[in-house]
N, C-alpha and C positions, 0 to 999 in steps of 0.2 A: 952549246946551249943546253947541255944535259943538266948542269947544275942550277939553271934558272928556274924560278918558281912558275908553276903553271898558271896561265891566265884565268881570270874569273869567268866562269861560264855564264851565259845569258839565262836569266830566269824570267819566263813569260809571266805577266800578271794574271792571277786567277780570280781576283776580286777587285772591286773598285769601279770607278766610272769608265776608265779606259778598257778594262776587260769586258764590261757590259756593252760598250760600243762594238767591239770586235765580235762579240757573241751575236749581237743583233744583225750585223752585216753578214756573218756566216749563215745564220738562219735564213736570211733573205736570199742569199746566193744558193742555198740548198733548195729552196722552193723553186727557184728558176731552173735548176738542173733536174727537177723531178716532174717532167711533163706527162709521165706515164699515167699518173692518177687522173689528170684532166683528159688525156687522150682516150683512156680505156677505163672508165670508172667501174664497169662491171667486174673487172678483175679484182677490185678492192672492195667489193660489196660483201655483205654478210653471207657466209657459206653455210652456217648452221644456226638455226633459230635457238636451239637449246643452249649452245655455247654462248651465244650473244645474251640470252636471258640470264645465264649464270654470271657472266661478266658484269652485266648491268646490276644484278642484285648485289654482287660483291662490292661494286663501286658505291652503291647507295648505302649499304650497310656501313662501310667505312666512313662515308660522309655523315651519316646520321649519328655515329658514335661521337663525333666532334661537337654535336649540338648539346647545349646545356642551358639551363635557365639563366639568363643574364642577371648579374648582380651589380649593384652600384659600387664602384671602387671608392672606398673611404680611406685609402692609404694616405697619410699626411705627407707633406713635402719633405719633412725630416722625420722619418719613421723611428720608433724606439728601437733599441738593440734587440736582436733576436735572441731568444733564450735557448741555449744548447745545454742539454742535460747529459752528463756522463754517467752511465749505469753499468753495473757489473757486480759479480760476486766479490767476496773478500779476497784480497791479495792478488788481484789481476792486473794492477797497474793503472788505476784511475787517476790518482794524484800525480803520478809521473807524466801521464799523458797530458793532463791539464797544464802542468808546468812547461812542458815542451811546446804545447800550442801557444801559450802566452809568450814564450820567448820567440817563437817563430813570427808572431804578428808584431810585437812591439820591441823585440830585441833586448828584453830585460829578463834577468833570471830571478824568479821568485823563490825566496827561501821557505816560506810557509804560506799556505793558502787557507784563509778563513772566510767563508761566505762567497758571494758572487764576485766575479771578475769581469769587468766591462772593458772592452778594447776596440780599437779601430781595425777593421779587417779590409777595408777598401775605401774608395773615394765616396761612395754613397751607402756604406753599410757598416754597422756596428754589431758586435756580438757580446752577449753576456754568458759566461760559462759558470756552471754550478755542478758540483759533484753530489751524486745521490748515493747514500750508503744503503745498508740493507734494512733500514727501518721501514716498515710498511706504511707508517704515517707519512714519512717523507716522500715515499713513492706516490702516494695518493695526491699529495699537494703539488709535486713537480709535474706530474702528468698533465694537470689542468692548465699549466702555463707553458709547457714545452713546445717549441717550434721544431726542434731537431733533437733526436736522441742518439747518442753514440753508445752502441752496445759493445762493451769491452768484454771479450771472450778469451779465456785461457785455452790455448790450443790443446794442451794435454788433458784438461778436465772437460772441455766441450761446453755445451749449453747447460748452465746451472739453473737451479730452481728460482733464483732471483730474477733471471731473465724472463722466464715464463710468467712469473707473477706480474712483472712490469708490463709485459705484452698484454696480458688479460685485462689489466687496469686501463691500458691504452685503448683497447677495443671498446670499452664501455664509455670512457670519458672523452674520447676523440683521439684518433690515431695521428701522431705527429710524423714527420719525415724520419726515417730510420736509416742508420748506417752502422755496419758492424766492423769492429776492429779486432783483429786476432793478435794476441801477444804471446810471449814465451815460446816463440818458434825455435829459439836456440837450445831449448831443453831436449828436443828430439835428437836421437843419436846420429842418424845419417840422412842423406838426401832422399833416399827412397821412402823411408818412413814419413819424412816431412811432406813429400809429394802426395803420398797416399792419404795423409791426415788432412791436407788441404782439400783434396777432392772430396773426402768424406764430409768435412764441415761445410763445404760449398753446397753439396747436395742437401745436407740436413738443414742448413739455413734457408735455402730456397724452398724447402718443403714446409718448414715450421714458420718462417717469417716471409711470406710471399711479397710483402710490401717493402722489403729491405732494398734500399737504393743501390748501395755499393758495399763491397767488402775490401778492407785494406789489411795488409800484413805488416806488422812491425817485427822485423826479423830478430833484433837483439838490442842490447843496451851497451852504450859506450860512454864511460865516465858518468854513469848515473842518469843518462838521457838516451832517448831513442835516436836512431840515425836521422841526420838532418834532412836528407832528400826524401825519406819516407814521411816525415812530419810535414815537409813543404807540400808534398802531394796531397796529403790529407787536408791540410789547411786550405789549399786551393779549392778543393771540392766543397769544403764547408763555406767558404766565402762566396761562391757563385751559386749555391743552391737557392732556390726560390721557395718561399713559405706562403701558405694560404691559411689564414686564421680561421678557426671554426666559428660556426654561428653562435656558440655559447660565449666565446671570447668577445665577439662583436657586440653582443647584447649585454654582457656583464664586464664592464671595464674594471681594471685592477691595477694595483701598484705592487711591483716586486721590490721589496725593501732591501736596500743594500747598506743602510746605516740607521742606527737608533740613537736618540739623545733624550736624556731625562731632564725636563725643565720644571720639575716640581718646585714649589715655593719652599725655600730653606726653612722658613718658620714652621710650616706644616711638618716637615721632616724632623725638626727638633722636638716637636710635641709628640709625634707618633711616627716611629720608623716604619711601621707596617700600614701606613695609610695608603689609599689609592693614589697613583702617580699620574702626572701629566707628561705624556711622551710625544716626541716628534719623530716621525718616521719619514725617511728620505728614499726616493726611488723614482724611476721613470713611469709615466702613465702609459698604459698599454691597453689594447683592445678597443675601447671607445672613449667618449668624453666623460670625465668625472664631474659630478655636481657636488656643491656644498649643501649642508643641512640635509644629508641623506644618510640612510642606514648602510653600514658596511660590516662585513664579516671578516674576522681574522681567524683563519683555521688554527685551532689549538688554543684560542682565547675565548671568542664569543662575538656577539653582535654589539656594535657601537654606533652612536649617532655622532658623525663627524661634522663639525661646524666650520672649522678653519682649515683651508687648503691654500697654499701659496705656491707659485712657481718661482724657481731659482735659475740662475745662469747654469748652462749645461756644463757639468764638470768634465765631460768627455765629448767635446764638440767635433763634428765632422769637418774635414777641410773645406774651406770656402772656395778655393780655386780648383775647378774641376777640369781644366784644360790639360793638366799634366797627366802623363800616362801612368805614373806611379807616385806613391807617397814618399816624401823624404823622412828622415829620421825624426825630425821635430814634430811631424804630423802623426806619427805612430804613437798615439796616446794610450794610456791604460789607467783605469780607475778601479781600485780595489781598496776602499777605505778601511776595511777591517783586517786586511792582510799586511799592512805596513808598507804599501807601495808608495814610492816618492818620499820616503823618510817621514811619513805622517802615520801615526797609529792612534785610532780612536778607542778610548776606554770608556767605562761607565761614567766616570766623573772627571775626565781630563782628556786633553789632546796632547800627545807626545810628538815632538819634532826632533828628528835625529840630526845632530850636528857633529862636527869633528871635535876630537878631544883637544882641550886647551894645552895640554902638556906636549902634544905632538907638534914640533916645530919644523918637521921636514917638508910637509906639503903646504906650508902657508902661502907660498908663491902661487900655487895652483888653486887656491881657495876661490870659490865662485862668489859672485856678488851677493847671491841669495844667502849664502852662509854668513857673509859679512854683515848683512842686514839683520839676520837672526841673532848673530853674536852681539851686535850693537843693542838690540832689544833686550837681551839677557843681561848685559852689563850696565844698563841704565840705573843710576843711583836712586832717583825718585820716580815712582810710577806716574803715569799720565793723569790718573784720577786725582792725585795730590796736587799736580800742577794746575789742573782745572779748578780745583777748590780755591787756589790763591789768585787765579786770573780774575780781573775786573769784568763787570757786566755793563754793556751798553745797549739800552732799550731801543734808541733811535739813532740814525746816523749822525745827527748834530747835537745829541744830548751828551751830558757829562758821563764819565765812567763811574760806576758804582762798585766799590770794593767792599769786601767783608771787613767789618771793624775788628773782629777778633784776629784776623790774619794780617792787619796792617802793621807795618813796622814803626816803631817810635823814634827811630833814628832819623833826624831831619837832614843830616848830611847825605845819607843814602838816598833820600827822596830828591834832594837837589841834584844829586848825581844822575838819578834816573831822568829828571826833567832836562838836564843839560845834554844828555846823550840820547834824547828821544829820537832824533832824526837818524842817528847812526844805528840805533836798535831797530828802527823800522826797515832800514836797508838790509841789515843782516837777516832779519826775520823773513823778508820777502825772498831773499836768495835761498834761505833754508827751505822755505815752503815750496819754492819752485823746484829745487832739487828733489825734495821728497815726493812731490806730485809726479815729477818725471819718472822717479823710480817706481811709483805705484802704477802709472799708466803705460809704462814701457813693456816690452815684450818679455821681460825677465820674470818678475814675480807676480804681477797683478793681472796677467793675461789669462784668458780662458783656457789656454792650452795646458797650463799647469793646474795643480790642485789649489783652488782659490779658498784659502782658509780664513779670509777676512770678510766673509759675507755676514749678513744680519742674522743668519740662523746660528752662527757660532759666537755672536757678540755677548751672549749671556753666560759664557763659561767663566767661572770665577775660581780662584784658587791661589796657591802660592807657588813660587818657583822652586823646583826640585831637580836635582841632578841624579839621574839613574844611569850609570854607565855613560854611554854616548847619547842618551836621549834626555831631553830637557822638557819639563812641563811648562808650557807657555800660558800666561794669564792675559786675558783681554778684558779691559774694563767695559762696563755696560755703556758708558757714554763715549767710548772711543770711536764707535761707528754708529751713526744715526741714520735711520731710514730717510731717503730723499723724498718719499711720498707719504702723505698721511693715510692713504688707503692701505688697509692691511692686505688686500689681495695682491698688490704690486710689491714685489721684492726685488729691487734693483741693487746695483752695486753702490756701496757706501763711499762717501768721500773720506779722504785722509784726514787725520786729526790736525787741528790748527795749533800752531806753536804759540807759546806765551811770549809776552814782550819783556818780562822781567829778566834781567841778567843775573842769574845765580850760578852757583858752581855746578849744580845739576844740569842747568840748561846749557852751559858751556861744554860740559862733557857730552851732552847729547848732540850738540852741534858738531863737535869734532867727530863723533861717530858717523853722522850723516856725510860729513866731508870725506872721510875715509871711504865710505861706501861709494861715493860718486866720483872717485878719482878716475876710474876708467870709463865712466858712463858719458862724460862730456864729449868724448871722441866719436861716439856712435851717432849715426844718422845726421851728419852735419848738413848735408844738402837739404834734407827734409826740414830741419830746424830753420835753415835760412829762408826757405820758402814760406814756412809758417810765420816767421818774423815779418816778412814782407807783407803778407796778407793782413797781419795784425796791425801793421803801421797804416795800411790802406784803410782799415776799418776805423781807426781813430782819427777824428777831425781836429786839427790844430786850431787853437783859439788865436785869432788875429790880434785881439786886444792884449793878450799876454805877450805875444811877440813884440808888439810896438811899445806898450806902456810898462811891460814887466809885471811882477806879482803885485797884487793889491796889498796895501799896508795892513799890518796886523791889527792896527787900531780900528781901521774900517771894518775888518772882519769881526772883531769883538763887538763893535757897535751894531752891526747887522744881526749878530747873534743875540745880543741883548734885546733888540727890538722884536725879535721873533719869539721870545719866551714870555710866559705869563707868570702869575704869582706863585704857582705850585712848585716851582723849582726846576723848570726845564723839561718836565715830562711831557707836557702838551703845549702845542703852539697854536696861536690864533691866526687863521688865514686872513691876510690883508690884501688890499688892492695893490700895495707896493710890491708884493711878491711877484705879481704878474708882470709888472714893469721890469723887474730884475731878470725874470725869465726871458722876456723879450730881448733885453740887452745881451744876455748870454747867448741867445740864439743868433743874434745879429753878429756876434763876435766870432762865429765859427767860419772856417774857410770852406765854402761850398764848392770851390772849383775842383777839389780833389774828388775823384770817383770813389765812392764808398762801397766797398765789396762786402755784401751781406752774407754771401754763401761762397765758400771756397770750392772752385771747380777745377777738375783736372782736364785740360783741353787736349791732352794726348789720348783721351778715351774716345772711342768712336761714338758711343751713345751721347756724350756731351756735345760732340760736333754735330750730330744729327739734329739736335734741338734748335740750332741757329742756322742750319743749312738753307732753309727756305726764306731766311731774311735777306739773302743776296739775290742778284739777278739770275744767277745760274740755278737757283732752287725752284721748287714747285710753287706756283702761285694759284690763287683761287680762280675758278673758271670765269667769274665776273670781272677779273682784273687781268687775265691772260690775253695778250693782244692776238696771238696766233689763233687761239680758240675762238675769239670774237669775230675775227675775219672769216674763218672757215664757217662759222655759224651764219654769218650774214650772206655768204656766197652760196649757202645751201639752196636758197630759192632759185638761183640761176643755174647752178651746176649740179643739183641733186637729181634723184630718180624722178622720171616723168613718163607718162604713157601717152602715146599718140592716139588721139580719140578717133581718127579716121581709119587707121590701119589696125589699131589695137596692140601695137608693139610697145613693150616696156623697155626704156633705155636706162641703163645703169649709170649713176654718177659717181663722183669721187666721194669716198667715205671720210668723215671728219674723225681725225685721230685725236683722242684725248691724252693729255700729258700724264694724267694719273694712271691710265692704263699702261702707257709706255713705261712709267716709273715702276709699276708692278711687274712688268715683263723684265725690266732691267735687273730686278732683284733676283731673278732666277739664275741658275747655274749656267756654265758655258755650254753644257750639253743641251739644255733646253733652248739656248739662243740659236745654236746651229740648227736644231730641229725646226724652230719657228721660222728661220730664214728659208729652209727648204720648203716647208709647208706654204709659206706666203708666196714663193715663186710658182709653185704648182697651182695655187688658187688663182693667181693672176692669169696663168695660161688658160685655165678652165673658163674664167670669166670672159676672156677675149674670144674664145672659140664657141662659148655657149650662146645660144640664141633662144630666147623665150618666145614661144608661139602662142597665139591666141586660139580660142576654141574654134573660130571660123577656119583657120588655116590647118588645124589638126585633121589627120585622116581618120577613117573609121578604125583602122588598126591601132592607131595611137590612142583613140578614145577608149577602145576596149582595154588597152593596157593600163590606162589610168583607173578604170573601174576595177580591174583586177588588183591593182596596188592598194586601192582603198579597202577592198574586201580582205586582202591579206593583212592589212594593218588592224582591221577590226578583229580578225581571227586571232592575231598575235596578242591583242589586248586581253582576249578572253581565255585563250588556251596556251599561252606561252609558258614554257617550263621554267623560264628564268624567274618567274614570280611565285614559284612554289614555296620558297623560303622567305618570302617578303615579310611575313609576320615575325619570324625569328629575327630578321635583320632590323625590323622596326623596334622590337623590344630591346635589342642590343644598342641601337642608336639612342633610345630613351634613357637606358641605363648610363651610357657614356655621357649624354648631355647632363643628366642629374649629377654624375660624379664631377664633371667639369664645373657645374654651378656651385656645388658644395665647396670646391677648392677656391673659387674666385670670389665668392660672396663676401667673406670676411678677410680676404687676403690683404686689403689695404689698411686694416685697423691695427692698432697697437695691441700687444698681447694683454695688457692690463684691461683694455676695454673689450677685447675679443672674448675673454673668458667669461664675461657676464652674459654673452649671447649663446655661445655654443659649449661652454664648460671648458674644462682643462683637457685639451685634445691630446691624443697619443703622441709621444715624443717629448713632451715637456718634463723637466725634472722638477718634482713636486716635493713640498714639505707639508706633511699631513700631521696635524695636531690631534691627538687622541686623549681624551679626558677619561677619568675614572678607570684607569688601567690598573689591574692588580699589581701589587708590589712584587710578587713573585716573578712577573715577567721581566722586570728590570734586574732583580737580583740574580736570576737564573738565565739571563740572556746568553745564548750561544749563537754566534754568527754563522756557524756551519749549518744550522737548521733554518730552512727558508721561512720568511715571514711575508705573508701575502695579505694585502688589504683589498678584498674583493667586494665590489658593489652589489647591492641587492635591488631587484626591481620592486616596484610599488606593490605592497602586499606580501612580499616574501619574508618579512619579519614576523608575520603572524603564524599561529599554529592551527593545525587542522588534521583531518584524517586523510592520509595519502593511500591511494590504491596503486599497486604495482604488479607487473607481470614478472615473475621471478622463477629462477631455476637453480637447484642445487648443483654446484659444479661437479663435473665428472671426475676431476682430479682430487677432490676433497676426500682424503683418506687418513687413517691413523692405524699404524701397525698393519698395513696392507689390508685394512678392512674399510669398505666404503661406508661413509657416514651420511646420515640424513639429518635434517633440521626438524625441531619440534616446535609446535605452536606455543607461544608464550615465553619461550626462552629469549634472553637478551641477545641482541646481535648488533655489532658495530657496523654502521653503514657510512659509505662515502657518497654523498648526494649533493650535487651542486658544489658550492665552496665549502660546505660543512662536512664535519665528521662527527656523527652522533651515535649514541647507543640507545636503542629502543627495543620494544617487544613486538614481534610480528605475529599476526594471526593468519594462517593459511587457509584457503578455501578454493573450491572449484565451482564454476558456473554451469548449472545444468541446462538442458535444452529448454526448460520452462523459465529460464533466467533466475532460478533460485540459487543463492550463494550458499553452498553446502560446506560446512566446516570440515577441515582436515586436521587430524592430530599430528601427522608427519607429512613432510614434502614427498611427493611421488618420485620414483626413480626414473631418470631419462625423460621426464616430462616437465613442461612448464605448468605452473599453478599461479593463482592470484594470491596477493598478500595485502593486508591492510594494517597500518600502524599509525601511531600518533607522532607527528613531527612538524617541522617548519614547512610552510607552503612552498612548493617548487613547481616550476613550469613543466608541462607535459613533455614526454620523450627524453627527459633528463635521465642519464645513466645512473645505475646503482651498483656498488660493489660492497659485498658483505663479508666480514671476517668475524670469527668467533672471539678472537682475542688478539690484541696488538702487542702484548707483552710476552707471549709465548715464543721461546726460542726452540725451534724444531726444524728438522730436515724435511718435514712433509710440506705439502702444498697448503698455504695458509688461507687462500681465498675460498670462502665457503659457498657463496651464491653471487649471481649476477642477474641484472634485470633492468627495467626501465619504468618510469612513472607513467601511468595511464590516465589517472583522474585524481581530482582533489574534491573532497566533500566534507560537510560538517556533521553528517549522520552515517551510520552503517546499518546494513541489513543482513548480516551473516547469521545463519540459523544452524542449529544442531538437532539431529533426530533424537526423539525421546519416545519410548514405548512404555505405556501404562498397562499393567496386568491385572486381570480380575477373574473371579470364578462364579459359576452359576449357583444361586442359592435355591431358587425354585424354578421349575420348568413347566410351562403350559404347552399348548399346541405349537405355536410359533413365537411365543413370547416367553421371556425369562427375566427373573430378577437377578442382577449382577451385584456382587459384593467385592470388597477389598480393592477397589480401583481408585476411589476418591475418599477424602476424609470428611467432607462437609457437603451440605446441600448446596452451598454457594458454588463450589467447584463444579458440581454436576450441572447446575444451571448455566454455567459458562460454556460447557461443552455440549449443550443440547443440540441434536441434529448431526453430531459428528459421526463419521463412519467407523465401525468396528468390525472385527472378523475373528473367527476362531482359528485354532491351529490347523484344523482339517479343511479350512478354506470357506466356511459358511459365512457370508457377509451379513451385516446387521447395522442398526442405527440406534443411537441413544435417544430415548423418547422423553422421559420425565423422571425427576428425582422423587424418591420415596420419603415419607415423613420419618419413619423409623425403620431401621437404624440409620443414622446420618451417614451419607456417602453412598448408599445403595440407590440404584435406579432401575427403571424398567426399560427393556430393550426388545426390539423385534428383529427377527432373523428371517432369511428366505427359506429356511427349513428347520425342522426340529433339531435341537442340539441335545447333547448328553451332559450329565453332571460331571463327567470326567474331562470335558473340554475346557480349554483355557482361552479366555477372551482377551484380545489385544486392542489397544487404542494407539494409533500411530500419530504423533504430534511433532511439531517443530518449535524450538525455543531459541530466542535470540542469544547470541554470544557477545558479551561485553568486550570492548577493546580497551586494554589498560592505557591510561594517559600517562605514559612513562617515556621521557625523552630527556637525555642529558648530553651536553657537548663533551667531546674528548679534549680535555685541556692539557695537551702534552707539552705546550710551550711554557707552562707554569712550573714544570718539574725541573729539578737540577739537571745539569748537562749529562751526568752519568746515569740518570733515570728517565730521560725523555723517551726512550724506547720501551719503558716498562710501565706505561700507564695501566692501571688496574681499575676496571669498572665493576659493574654488577656481574656476578658469576651465575652460571646456570645451576639448577638444582642438582644435576648430576655431579658437577664439579665440587659443590659444597659437600655432598655425601662422600665423595672420594677423598677430599682433603681431611674430613673429620672421621673417616673410617666407618661410616654408617651404612647399614643395609637398607634396601628398599622396603618400606613397610608394606606388609601384606594384609589385605582386608579379607575377612571371611566371606563376604558376599562375592568377592571376585575369585574365590577359589572354586575350582571344579570338583564337585563331589561325585563319587561313583553312583550310578543309577542302577538299582536292582529291580528288574522287571520280573514279576511272577508269571509263570506260564498260565495262560488263560484256558480254562476247561470249558469247551463248548458243549452244549447239550446235543444229544443225538437227534438226527433228523427223523421226525415221526410223520409218516404219510398215512392218511386214513385208508381204511380198507376199501371204502366205496370209491375213493379216487384211484386206488391201485387197479380196481377192476375196469375203470373207464379209460385207463391209459392204453395206448397201443402196445403191441408186443415188444417193439424195440425199446420202449421207454419203461417197461415194467421192471420192478426192483427184483434183482436176482439175489437170492439168499445163498451165500457161499458157505460151505462147511470149512471148519478149521483144518488146515493142512497138517499132516503128520510130520514129525521131526525127522531129519535125515539120520539114518543109522550110523553113518560115518562120524557124525559129530557126537554121537552118544557113546562111542567106544571109550574104553578106559585106557589111559596112557600106561605103557609098559616101561618099567624102570629096569635098565640092564645092570648086570654085575660088572665089577671092574675088569674081569678078564674078557667079558663080552664087549665091553667098550674098547679095549685095546685091539681086539680082533677086528672090530668094525672100523677102527681108526686105520689099521694097516690095510684093510681092504679099500678104504677110500683113497689111501695113498697110491696103491697099485692102480686103481681106476684112473687116478689123475695122471700117473706116469704113462699109462697106456693111451690115454686120450692125447697127451702131448706127442707121443710117438706117432700116433695116427695122424695128428695134425701136420707134423713135419713131413711124413710120408706123402700126405696129400699135397702139400706145397711142392715137394720135389716132383711128384707126378704131374702137377700143373706145369712145372717148368719143362719137363720132358715132353709133355704133350704139345706145348707151345713151340718148342724147338722142332719137334717132328712135323708139326703142321707147316712150319716155315720151310723146312727142307722139302716137304711134299709139294708146297706151292712152287718152289723153285724148279723142281723136277717137272711139274706139270707145265710150267712156262717154257722150259726147254723143249719138252715134247711137243707143245703147241706150236712153237716156232719152227721146229723141224717139219711138222705136219703142214704148216702153211707153205714152207718152201717146196715141199714135195707136191702139193696141189698146184703151185705155180708152174713147176716143171711139166707136170702132166698136162696142164691147160695150154701151155705154150707149144707142147709137142702136138697136141690135137689141132691147134690152129695151123701149124705148118703142114700137117697131113691132110687137112680138109681140101677137097677139090674146088677149083674156082668155078662159079656158076656164071 
């Protein structure tokens, strides 16, 4: 048995109903085996009050963190695809990652990616991927719609500047879910450096990006792609992550455009190629419900009033069957219209469908039916519009065919041939139409799972057939597909074109094409077709008259037809009484014994069987018709509960069991049935043993217990801890009820009716018609740049003064120098859906609520700003950049902030000082000049406070007649002619009404990241090489102050005599000069100078020698002292030992007393 395989080991279930049962039994068994807690509860009591208080506080803190304000769940049944943005620096592998993820989800390799890519990631989830380049405009737009951001980081370079810019924009506009992906791991030389680099980046990302969910490693590239297992791991996390849309997205619904189509009238284009265009934008509705006849903003273009919005069939629908554990290959759909996925490429003026080359005969056997159908469409000799022109017109069912006289043939033989073969033509036409309809409604080409290119939104594409390599330009006539509903809001699938009855060479060729196409189709779904034919035969009632008497004669038919026509030529018929008789005869001729099936039902479905289950005896009946229920109800008077009035004893009777309740119980699972059986047995035993006593039979002890129970119930109702969070639970229940009501209110209505009540809900695929679109948008359209149609709330299309709390970013530097912002300079702001350029005025709010003007933004502090712009709701984030076209390695975000208020007026003031000089001075009054220019100005400032440089306060009283501008002022003390008088005033600062949108989408593709708006004054001077003009008044001039000569203090003699002795003036005599300072300098001779120099040198040498000797002496003294201390220590030690010996000797010699 050594070579035999080992048997499979038993694996105990860890989850599921069986595991839950075992777990409950084990817990019950453990409770029975633990009687210690019941026997000795004091041993398990609280030992430390402090420890219990900390444990309770920690528990409540954790519990309170989970509480949040309940919000109504407005997620639709079929949510729109989640937007995943791939961000990173240049050359880090963003495009390769997107291709690998698309192949992981749908199994298709994308050659080139342009624009968004939508695909199925799970049974109930779809994802739209979009790549974000290093354009700051693109970052600002994608942050506002992103649900998840993949931060692609080069392992060797680390976190680059683009990552930090993207994160700062996210902090302002709403932080999405973040995941980091490390690439280029194979560049590192060895495993040790790789491990160290991983640890470093993990710590750096955890510190810089605290909200980053997960970090993934892509170790290398094999055959141009990342490793399969690593991509699968990343894709699994992306598909299961949950997203919570921000409040901004919920209140501002939007459409992320994945396709654009120009539907401008060709006549207008022929007259003027630069006229405004009419454009159709396609995409999923996201955020909230969109409304027609509302204002929308397209970032990069401007505001537009959109009147026409239609919903279309979903090009990437989710699978309908959810019982399967995984998706099959057919359900893994992908929708990327601008990337050429599925062989379809959308261009500005055409749709290109990729087909196989006609010259390649090797793979013709493996050619698909769809390719055959497309080949048949391409090889048709006469287009459908020409066939329809030749086809006759029939206004009413019984009227004659009206044909175009110009197109009628003059050959009578050919007409006779057509009349003779009319029945044969009808049979052939019916077969062709049936095969064509089967082709369109089959699962191959016309299903929702593939790209349906024959919807009404594409029926207006006109052009000629062109062959470009393997791609063919397909033309669809305008009348080839007609809308089934007259309502413009409803956009349903269109019917297939009707074939003509004329047998021409072109029609025969077309018939052969359809026959070749359907050679392999007749074998498919044979069982289903047989069932459909059976139900179709059941629906049709056979005429008994036709079976017995055969067909009516042709003469009788023509007679009836002539009787029913009037003089006009068969266009209108007169209603007669005979027609009613004929209708009655035709009704009587029908075979009514055959059961007519109006609705086809699948009786293998459990839901269909449930509808007729109650029609049989074994089903549930109404209580008024159920015999068992009626018998039990009648016997309740005999066998129900009753009370013995003599003894007071209450006797229990049998309970009436309702079948409805039993049916509800039967619907529960097996686990609930077993538990109900056990509970019912226990309840029966209790009911048999329980005896209800009256108040007379109760003892005093039992009465006291009843009173205590009632008091305990009252106490629990008032002070029970279980009701502490009842308010939060109530709010949560209200939010859940509202969310359920929102989902079920319009659930039964059709979509074309439902959109009139609630708008176009999220998840619908919309077609938005935008009129008056600039022609540059169509000419310079680039699918790589995102196009967003964002809705505006009521009033947000207006302009006003916006107040914001703003701060200059601490990373905003240039050449390692920190920059600040100047008032009045243009700044590009990202606010709401918009990107605008405006001029900001900065100010600070003082303690007295005065808005004081600031010339520059303060460092490391917030300040207020006011600017002219579109009205935006409060708390909306603001991101400011100086320029979007500047390519620099520095940090580009200049300021961040948020909107605080919106107003139509401003009250920013700036300080102004008016200067004047005294002209005449009286005691406490003076005439001031050179402060005003006219008497009117003085009158305006009467009563204003003024003060001098020395601090003497005053007030303006009245203007003087002459000279104009002078006034009289009073002061609290006498002033001097040399004083300067100031008047401190505040003047309003005007806000420039300057605001322009950033129209980056109107630029050519190579210049979309180089939009140039208004430049600052500093940039203009720098570009033109101009210097800053200097004003003479602003220049500082040197102040020359002359020394002031004070007069000597003269004290009268009489006052000197009256002064005390210590205060008397002492007259000091002049001191004589020092004789040393009066000596004459002696000039030495050259020989004397040399002698003095030599003597100085000898003195210096002697001083150095003395210094060295002194140092050596210090060293010797130090060593001598150390040696002396050692000798003294030895001597002291010997002395101590000697004293000990003498002391011990004396102790031995001392006599005992």
